[in-house]
N, C-alpha and C positions, 0 to 999 in steps of 0.2 A: 267523315267522322270528326266530331268536334273534340276539343281538349276536355270540355266538361263531361262528355260521355265517357272518356277514358278515366277521368278522375272518379266519376261515380262507380264505374265498373271496378276500379281498383279498391275503392272504399268498401264495396259489397264483398269482394273476395277476401280482403284483409279482415273485415268484420266477421265473416264466417270462420276464418281460421282463428281469430282472436277468441271467439266464443268457445271453440273447442279447447283451446289451450287454457282459457280461464275456467272452464268447467273442471278441468283436471287439477289446476293449481289451487283453486279455492277449496276444494274438498279433499285435497292431498291424496288423490287416487288417479292413477294414470291409465287405468283400463279403458276409458272412453277414447283414448288416442288410437285405438284399433280402427276407428272410423276413418282416419286419415289414409290408411291402407286401402280401404274401400273407395275413397275419393280418388286415389291414384289408379284404381282399376276401372273406374267409370268411363273414361274416354275410350277405352278399347272397344266395347260393344257399340258405342256411338259412331266410331270411325267405321266399323264393320257395316253398320246400318247405312251410313252415308255412301259407302262404296257399293253396297249391294243394290241401292236404288237405281243405279245406272243413269244418273242425271248428268254426269260429267262426260268428257270427251273420250277417255280411255277406259271408263268403268263399264263393265257389263252387268246388267241387272240380273240378279238371281233371287228368286222367291225363297228358296230354302235357306240361303245364307242370311237373307233379310229376316226371316222368322227366328233363326237361331240368335241373331244379333239382338232382336227385340226381347227374346227370352232371357238372354244374359244381362241385358240392361235392366229388365224388371227384377231379376235375381239380385243384382248388385244394389239396386235402389231399395229393395225390401231388406237387404242386409244392413244398409245404412240406417233404415228406420227401426229394424227389429233388434239389432244388437244392443242399443241402449235400453230397450224395454226388457230384454232378457236379463241384462245385467242388473236392472232394477228389481226384477222378480226374484233373482237369485240373491238379492241383498248385497251385491258387490259394490254398487254405487248408490248414491242418494238421489232423491227425486229432483233436487235442484240441479244436479249435474246432468241428469237426463233432459230436463227442460232446456238447459243451456245448450246441450248438444243438438236438440231438435230445432232450437232457434238458429243455431249455426247452419243447420240443413236448410232452413227456410231462406236464410241469406244466400247460401250457395245456389239454391234453385232460382232465386231472384236474380242473381248475377248471371246465370246461364240464360235465363229468359231475356234479360236486358241485352246480353251480348248477341243473342239471336235477333232481337228487335233492331239494334243499331246496325247489324250487318246487312239488313235488308232495306235500310234507309237510302234514298238516292242522295248523292252528293250534289250540292248546289254551287 
């Protein structure tokens, strides 16, 4: 793993968090910060999925646990996408804040994909 990979990963993660904070600060409405709680919940089903696959040395694969982990991962992701849209529909937040929240989500997903990509790169 190169230093530039870590710098890009840090920039993506900090950009995602910055977009969420900026969407709250610019529109003087802190309701979109509820998404940070969902971001904190997201690794839990992903860890359950990774352990239920049974790829590791001490992990036993279980299809039922794997399916429940996938279900809760989809639930949390739909929560992350749906909460800003529900807040927009209820006229609690403005459209600009929702778009900034969703752009923060895109940056967070890009950071996760980039982290998965660089973890599978061979070291030379």
